[in-house]
C-alpha positions in Angstrom: 40.2 4.4 45.3 37.2 6.5 44.8 38.8 8.3 42.1 39.7 5.2 40.4 36.0 3.9 40.5 34.7 7.2 39.1 37.1 7.0 36.2 36.1 3.3 35.4 32.4 4.1 35.8 32.9 6.9 33.3 34.7 5.1 30.8 31.9 2.5 31.0 29.2 5.0 30.7 30.9 6.8 27.8 31.4 3.3 26.0 27.6 2.4 26.3 26.8 6.0 24.8 25.6 7.7 28.1 27.4 10.1 30.3 26.7 11.2 33.8 25.3 14.7 33.7 24.1 14.7 30.1 20.8 16.0 29.5 18.2 14.7 26.9 18.4 17.2 23.9 15.5 19.6 23.3 15.6 19.0 19.5 15.1 15.3 20.3 12.0 16.2 22.3 10.3 18.3 19.7 11.0 15.5 16.9 9.4 13.2 19.3 6.6 15.3 19.9 6.0 16.1 16.3 6.3 12.5 15.2 3.8 11.4 17.6 1.4 14.2 16.5 1.8 12.6 13.0 1.3 9.2 14.3 -1.9 10.3 16.2 -3.3 12.0 13.0 -3.2 8.6 11.3 -4.3 6.5 14.1 -7.1 8.6 15.9 -9.3 8.7 12.8 -9.3 4.8 12.4 -9.9 4.3 16.1 -13.0 6.8 15.7 -14.6 5.1 12.8 -13.9 1.6 14.5 -15.8 2.9 17.6 -18.6 4.2 15.6 -18.9 1.0 13.7 -19.6 -0.8 16.8 -21.8 1.7 18.6 -25.6 1.7 18.7 -27.4 4.3 16.3 -28.4 6.6 19.3 -25.1 7.3 20.5 -23.7 7.9 16.8 -26.7 10.0 16.1 -26.1 12.1 19.1 -22.5 12.6 18.2 -21.2 11.3 21.4 -19.0 8.6 20.3 -15.3 9.7 19.8 -12.5 7.3 20.6 -14.4 4.7 22.6 -17.6 2.8 21.4 -21.0 3.3 23.5 -23.5 0.8 23.8 -21.8 -1.8 21.7 -23.8 -3.1 18.8 -22.7 -5.3 15.8 -25.7 -4.9 13.5 -23.8 -3.3 11.1 -21.4 -5.8 10.5 -24.1 -8.5 10.3 -26.0 -6.5 7.5 -22.6 -6.3 5.7 -21.6 -9.8 5.8 -25.5 -10.8 4.9 -25.3 -8.6 2.0 -24.1 -10.4 -1.1 -23.1 -7.1 -3.0 -20.4 -6.2 -0.6 -19.1 -9.6 0.2 -18.9 -10.4 -3.6 -17.3 -7.1 -4.2 -14.9 -7.8 -1.4 -13.9 -11.3 -3.1 -13.6 -9.6 -6.6 -11.5 -6.8 -5.3 -9.0 -9.2 -3.3 -8.8 -11.3 -6.6 -8.3 -8.3 -8.6 -5.5 -6.7 -6.5 -3.7 -10.0 -6.4 -3.5 -10.2 -10.2 -2.6 -6.7 -10.4 0.1 -7.0 -7.9 1.5 -10.1 -9.7 1.5 -8.6 -13.2 2.8 -5.1 -11.9 6.0 -6.9 -10.2 6.4 -9.1 -13.4 6.5 -5.9 -15.7 8.7 -3.9 -13.1 11.1 -6.7 -12.9 11.4 -7.1 -16.6 11.7 -3.3 -17.0 14.2 -2.5 -14.2 16.7 -5.3 -14.4 17.9 -4.9 -18.2 18.4 -1.2 -17.8 20.8 -1.8 -15.1 23.4 -3.5 -17.4 26.1 -1.6 -19.1 26.1 -4.1 -21.8 22.7 -3.3 -23.1 23.0 -1.0 -25.9 20.4 2.1 -25.6 19.6 1.6 -22.0 19.6 5.3 -21.6 17.1 5.9 -24.4 14.8 3.1 -22.8 15.2 4.7 -19.3 14.3 7.8 -20.9 10.9 6.4 -22.5 9.8 4.6 -19.4 10.3 7.6 -17.3 8.8 9.9 -19.7 5.5 8.5 -18.9 6.1 9.5 -15.2 5.6 13.3 -16.1 3.2 13.4 -19.1 0.0 11.4 -19.9 -2.5 11.9 -22.8 -5.4 12.7 -20.5 -8.9 11.2 -19.6 -10.6 11.4 -22.6 -8.0 10.0 -25.0 -7.7 7.2 -22.5 -11.3 6.6 -22.5 -11.4 6.4 -26.3 -8.1 3.8 -26.1 -10.0 1.6 -23.6 -13.1 1.6 -25.8 -11.3 0.9 -28.9 -9.5 -1.9 -27.2 -12.9 -3.2 -26.1 -12.0 -3.2 -22.4 -14.7 -1.4 -20.9 -16.8 -2.9 -18.3 -14.0 -5.6 -18.0 -11.6 -6.3 -15.1 -8.7 -5.9 -17.2 -9.3 -2.3 -17.6 -8.7 -2.0 -14.0 -5.2 -4.0 -14.3 -3.5 -3.4 -17.6 -3.4 0.5 -17.6 -1.9 0.9 -14.2 0.2 -2.3 -14.4 3.5 -0.5 -15.2 4.5 2.2 -12.6 7.8 4.1 -13.6 8.3 5.3 -10.2 8.5 1.7 -8.7 10.8 0.7 -11.7 12.9 3.4 -10.7 13.0 2.3 -6.9 13.9 -1.1 -8.2 16.6 0.0 -10.7 18.4 1.9 -7.7 17.9 -1.1 -5.5 19.5 -3.3 -7.8 22.2 -1.0 -8.7 23.1 -0.4 -5.0 22.9 -3.8 -3.6 23.7 -6.5 -6.2 27.5 -6.2 -7.2 28.6 -6.7 -10.7 31.2 -9.2 -9.6 28.6 -11.6 -8.3 26.9 -11.9 -11.8 30.3 -12.0 -13.8 31.3 -15.0 -11.6 27.8 -16.4 -12.4 28.3 -15.9 -16.3 31.8 -17.6 -15.9 30.2 -20.5 -14.3 27.9 -20.6 -17.5 24.8 -19.3 -15.9 22.4 -17.2 -18.3 20.5 -14.1 -17.7 17.2 -15.9 -16.6 19.2 -18.1 -14.4 21.0 -15.3 -12.9 17.9 -13.1 -12.4 15.7 -16.2 -10.7 18.6 -17.8 -8.6 20.6 -14.8 -7.6 19.1 -11.3 -8.2 15.5 -12.2 -7.1 16.4 -14.0 -3.7 18.6 -11.1 -2.9 15.9 -8.5 -3.7 13.3 -9.8 -1.0 13.1 -6.5 0.7 12.5 -4.4 -2.5 10.1 -7.1 -3.9 7.9 -7.0 -0.7 8.0 -3.1 -0.6 6.9 -2.6 -4.1 4.3 -5.4 -4.0 3.0 -3.4 -0.9 2.7 -0.2 -3.2 1.0 -1.9 -6.0 -1.3 -3.7 -3.7 -2.4 -0.7 -1.6 -2.5 1.6 -4.6 -4.8 -0.8 -6.4 -6.9 -1.6 -3.3 -7.7 2.1 -2.7 -8.0 3.2 -6.4 -11.7 3.7 -7.5 -11.5 6.5 -10.0 -10.8 4.4 -13.0 -13.7 2.1 -11.9 -15.9 5.3 -12.1 -14.9 6.2 -15.5 -14.6 2.4 -17.3 -17.0 0.5 -15.2 -20.8 0.4 -15.3 -21.6 -3.0 -14.2 -22.3 -3.4 -10.6 -20.6 -6.9 -10.4 -17.2 -5.5 -11.7 -17.2 -2.4 -9.4 -14.4 -2.8 -6.6 -15.3 -2.5 -3.0 -13.6 1.1 -2.7 -15.9 2.4 -5.4 -19.0 1.1 -3.7 -17.6 2.5 -0.3 -17.1 6.0 -2.1 -20.6 5.9 -2.9 -21.9 5.0 0.4 -19.9 7.8 2.0 -21.1 10.3 -0.3 -24.6 9.1 0.2 -27.0 10.3 2.9 -29.9 7.6 2.6 -30.0 4.1 3.2 -31.8 3.7 -0.3 -28.4 5.1 -1.9 -26.3 2.3 -0.1 -28.7 -0.2 -1.5 -28.0 -3.1 0.7 -29.8 -6.4 -0.5 -33.1 -7.2 1.4 -31.7 -10.2 3.1 -28.9 -7.9 4.9 -32.0 -6.9 7.4 -30.7 -3.3 7.9 -31.1 -2.0 11.4 -28.2 0.6 11.4 -28.3 4.0 10.3 -26.4 5.1 7.2 -23.7 6.8 9.5 -23.1 3.4 11.4 -23.4 1.3 8.0 -20.6 3.6 6.3 -18.2 3.2 9.4 -18.6 -0.4 9.3 -18.1 -0.8 5.5 -14.9 1.3 5.9 -13.5 -1.0 8.5 -14.7 -3.9 6.2 -12.9 -2.5 3.2 -9.7 -1.4 5.2 -9.1 -4.5 7.7 -8.0 -6.8 4.8 -5.1 -4.7 3.6 -4.1 -3.9 7.2 -3.6 -7.6 8.0 -1.2 -7.9 5.1 1.2 -5.3 6.2 2.6 -7.2 9.6 3.7 -10.0 7.4 6.0 -7.9 5.2 7.0 -4.9 7.8 10.8 -6.1 8.0 11.1 -6.4 4.3 9.1 -3.2 3.6 11.2 -1.0 6.0 14.6 -2.4 4.8 13.6 -2.2 1.0 12.6 1.5 1.4 16.0 2.5 3.2 18.2 0.5 0.9 16.4 1.7 -2.3 16.8 5.4 -1.3 20.7 5.1 -0.8 21.3 5.7 -4.3 19.2 7.3 -7.1 
């Protein structure tokens, strides 16, 4: 009776994926430790900046703030919200990022979907032309002269149009469509009288939500964090994105360089203001991620199946 019970227990344990006496693999322990360290390298700096942003000036200047805030004080955030420059720049950057993401996704879809069709003549040549720009570029000086000739300097569109097409994102979407959308599905739609645009909007795009969310996040995060092009092409303060202003603040060492408005009533040191501004500029893009996380993970995994 006891042997029968042991055999039945062994079968149940094996079916569930566990066996009595099995040990936790050492390799898995090292992997868990390695991944945990990588996660901490991303999380701890953010926690440190957040703690500094709500700590008192004395605690921050004495270098005693690490992961937990000391003598909690929200004066830096009050100064930021009262400052018209930073709030206007934030609204402007959100608007510009939304436009950039929308136009970027339209161009990516229009570039990736046609070259997945075998009936398109010259699709290999088109793919080569688009991917060629991934490896070679004209350089900064020719790009600046081109923007000047196109009369795009000191305009919002100079931050949108040049980076609107991404060969890398186009390649990811092309791989996703080829590995996910079967040709038989589109052939059936053609037999029912559907046009290419009807197939795209009614069949392909609804089935491509994971990759659409993934690439939208890529475009939004890339544009939100970029500031080098604004440094070269934008001189008007009203057209500078929040990240460019933030970079100037981080590189500065005096409150005059930060140049908050007089109505901001600055009572914090530059280091605390910098930390608060970093949090102010980072939180919006972080708040977007939870809403598309499930699509993001699925899109990355499926899009990587076939190159």
